[in-house]
C-alpha positions as CSV (number, residue, x, y, z in Angstrom):
1,M,136.8,81.6,128.0
2,T,135.6,84.0,130.9
3,S,138.0,87.3,132.7
4,R,136.8,88.4,135.5
5,S,139.3,91.9,136.4
6,G,139.0,95.1,138.4
7,N,142.3,96.1,136.9
8,E,143.6,93.5,134.8
9,P,143.2,92.4,131.3
10,V,143.5,89.5,129.6
11,G,144.6,89.1,126.5
12,E,142.2,87.4,124.0
13,P,142.8,83.6,123.1
14,K,142.7,83.0,119.2
15,G,139.9,81.0,118.0
16,T,137.9,80.8,120.7
17,A,134.5,82.4,122.0
18,Y,135.9,85.0,123.9
19,V,133.9,86.8,127.2
20,Q,135.3,89.2,129.4
21,T,133.9,90.9,132.2
22,Y,135.0,93.8,134.4
23,Q,134.1,94.2,138.3
24,S,136.4,96.1,140.6
25,R,137.7,94.0,143.4
26,F,137.4,96.7,145.8
27,S,133.8,97.1,145.0
28,R,132.9,93.5,145.2
29,V,135.0,93.1,148.7
30,L,132.9,96.1,150.0
31,G,129.9,94.5,148.7
32,G,130.5,91.1,150.2
33,A,131.7,92.6,153.4
34,I,128.5,94.6,153.5
35,V,126.1,91.7,152.7
36,A,127.8,89.8,155.5
37,G,127.9,92.2,158.3
38,A,123.9,92.6,157.7
39,L,123.5,88.4,157.3
40,A,125.2,88.3,160.9
41,C,123.1,91.5,162.4
42,L,120.0,90.1,160.9
43,A,120.8,86.7,162.5
44,S,121.1,88.7,166.0
45,I,118.6,90.2,165.5
46,G,116.8,87.0,164.8
47,W,118.3,85.3,168.1
48,A,116.9,88.9,170.3
49,G,113.2,88.3,168.6
50,G,110.3,90.5,169.4
51,E,110.6,94.3,169.7
52,A,114.3,94.0,168.2
53,V,113.1,92.4,164.4
54,L,110.6,95.3,164.1
55,R,113.1,97.9,165.3
56,Y,116.0,97.2,163.1
57,G,115.3,94.4,160.9
58,G,114.0,96.3,157.8
59,V,117.2,98.8,158.2
60,V,120.0,95.9,158.0
61,A,118.3,94.3,155.2
62,L,118.0,97.5,153.3
63,V,121.6,97.8,154.0
64,G,122.3,94.6,153.1
65,T,120.2,94.9,150.0
66,V,121.8,98.2,148.8
67,G,125.0,96.9,149.4
68,W,124.7,93.8,147.2
69,L,123.3,95.7,144.5
70,A,125.6,98.7,144.5
71,Y,128.9,97.0,145.1
72,W,128.5,93.3,144.3
73,R,126.1,93.2,141.2
74,P,127.5,95.4,138.7
75,Y,129.5,94.7,135.9
76,L,130.5,95.1,132.6
77,R,130.7,92.1,129.8
78,A,132.4,92.1,126.7
79,D,131.7,89.8,124.0
80,D,131.9,88.9,120.4
81,T,128.8,90.5,119.8
82,G,128.9,93.7,121.6
83,V,129.0,95.2,125.4
84,E,126.6,94.3,128.0
85,V,126.0,96.8,131.2
86,R,124.4,96.0,134.2
87,N,124.4,98.9,136.9
88,P,122.6,98.6,140.4
89,F,119.1,99.0,139.1
90,A,119.2,99.3,135.3
91,E,120.7,97.6,132.7
92,V,121.6,97.5,129.2
93,R,122.9,95.6,125.8
94,V,124.8,97.6,123.2
95,P,126.0,95.4,119.9
96,W,129.1,96.6,118.3
97,S,127.2,98.1,115.5
98,E,125.6,100.5,117.8
99,L,128.6,102.0,119.5
100,R,130.3,105.4,118.4
101,E,132.8,106.1,121.4
102,V,134.3,104.4,124.4
103,E,135.7,107.5,127.2
104,G,137.5,105.9,130.0
105,R,138.8,109.0,131.6
106,Y,136.4,108.1,134.8
107,G,135.8,104.9,134.3
108,V,134.0,104.0,131.3
109,R,130.8,105.6,129.3
110,L,129.7,104.1,126.1
111,L,128.5,106.5,123.4
112,T,125.9,105.1,121.4
113,T,123.2,106.0,118.7
114,D,121.0,105.5,121.3
115,G,122.7,108.0,123.5
116,R,124.9,107.6,126.6
117,Y,125.8,104.9,129.3
118,D,127.5,105.4,132.5
119,V,128.9,101.8,133.5
120,W,128.9,101.8,137.5
121,A,131.5,99.0,137.5
122,T,134.3,99.8,136.4
123,P,136.9,101.7,138.2
124,A,138.4,105.3,137.2
125,P,142.2,105.6,136.6
126,T,144.4,106.2,139.7
127,G,147.5,107.3,141.0
128,M,149.7,107.8,137.7
129,Q,147.3,106.6,135.3
130,R,145.2,109.9,136.1
131,A,148.3,112.0,136.4
132,R,149.2,110.9,133.2
133,S,145.3,111.8,132.0
134,L,145.3,108.0,130.8
135,D,142.0,106.0,130.6
136,S,140.7,103.0,132.9
137,E,141.7,99.8,131.6
138,A,138.5,98.6,130.9
139,A,138.3,101.3,128.5
140,V,141.3,100.3,126.6
141,M,140.1,96.7,126.6
142,L,136.7,97.9,125.2
143,R,138.3,99.8,122.5
144,K,140.6,96.7,121.4
145,R,137.6,94.6,121.0
146,W,135.8,97.4,119.3
147,D,138.8,97.6,116.8
148,R,138.4,93.6,116.5
149,A,134.7,94.0,115.5
150,V,135.6,96.9,113.4
151,A,137.9,94.7,111.3
152,L,135.8,92.4,110.9
153,G,132.9,94.4,109.7
154,Q,130.7,94.0,112.6
155,A,131.2,97.8,114.0
156,T,131.5,101.7,112.5
157,P,134.8,103.3,113.6
158,A,134.6,105.7,116.0
159,A,134.4,109.4,114.5
160,P,135.4,112.5,116.1
161,T,132.3,114.9,116.8
162,G,133.5,117.6,118.7
163,T,130.5,117.5,120.7
164,S,130.8,117.0,124.6
165,S,129.6,113.4,125.6
166,D,127.5,115.5,128.5
167,D,125.5,116.8,125.5
168,V,124.3,113.4,124.5
169,P,121.2,112.5,126.1
170,V,120.8,109.4,128.5
171,G,119.9,105.9,126.8
172,A,117.1,103.8,127.3
173,W,118.3,101.6,130.2
174,E,115.9,98.3,130.8
175,R,114.8,99.0,134.1
176,D,115.1,96.2,137.1
177,L,111.9,96.4,138.2
178,P,112.0,93.5,141.2
179,A,115.6,95.4,142.5
180,Q,113.8,98.4,143.1
181,V,110.7,97.1,144.4
182,A,112.8,95.4,146.6
183,V,114.9,98.5,147.6
184,A,111.0,100.4,148.1
185,V,109.7,97.4,150.3
186,L,112.7,97.6,152.4
187,A,112.8,101.0,152.9
188,V,109.2,101.0,153.8
189,L,109.6,98.5,156.3
190,A,112.7,100.3,157.9
191,V,111.0,102.9,158.4
192,A,107.4,101.5,159.9
193,G,109.2,99.3,161.8
194,P,110.6,101.5,164.2
195,V,107.4,103.5,164.2
196,L,105.3,100.6,165.5
197,T,107.5,99.4,168.4
198,L,106.6,103.2,169.3
199,L,102.6,102.5,168.9
């Protein structure tokens, strides 16, 4: 069973493999709108042809790609073995045994044996939650999953360290080289296209 949620955790069924994916609904809508707008603009530019393609094509393609990477693609996924995080240009897999703390006041931050990881996809608490200094719902659900892993002997319970998480170094992300190259190439085209029309 898979749940896709911006702010609605779903209870865990008993005796079944369970995966929960968190993605902000607002971010997905925004990302979809940016991509759809970029595709419509590209179609219009393609129809105009010639100089319009050179002048505006790279910029519009860059905006659409960045919108997809930043708002549509990121997620936080928890399953029986650990947590997987995909940010716009990187991802990481954290087994429950390596997790040391889950912070949720401003979204989700994972503190692990390898360092800290900030999660792009999870929304920060809003409204009354923030006023009451409550953690994000994604962080609360992650802690429940972590508690389950602890009960099964697959993880170590959190221990207060007294150290600010900002003092913990950033962990080693697995970089998404194709996404980085695509944005770099589109950025070059966005700059070079208008310049070429002036020559």
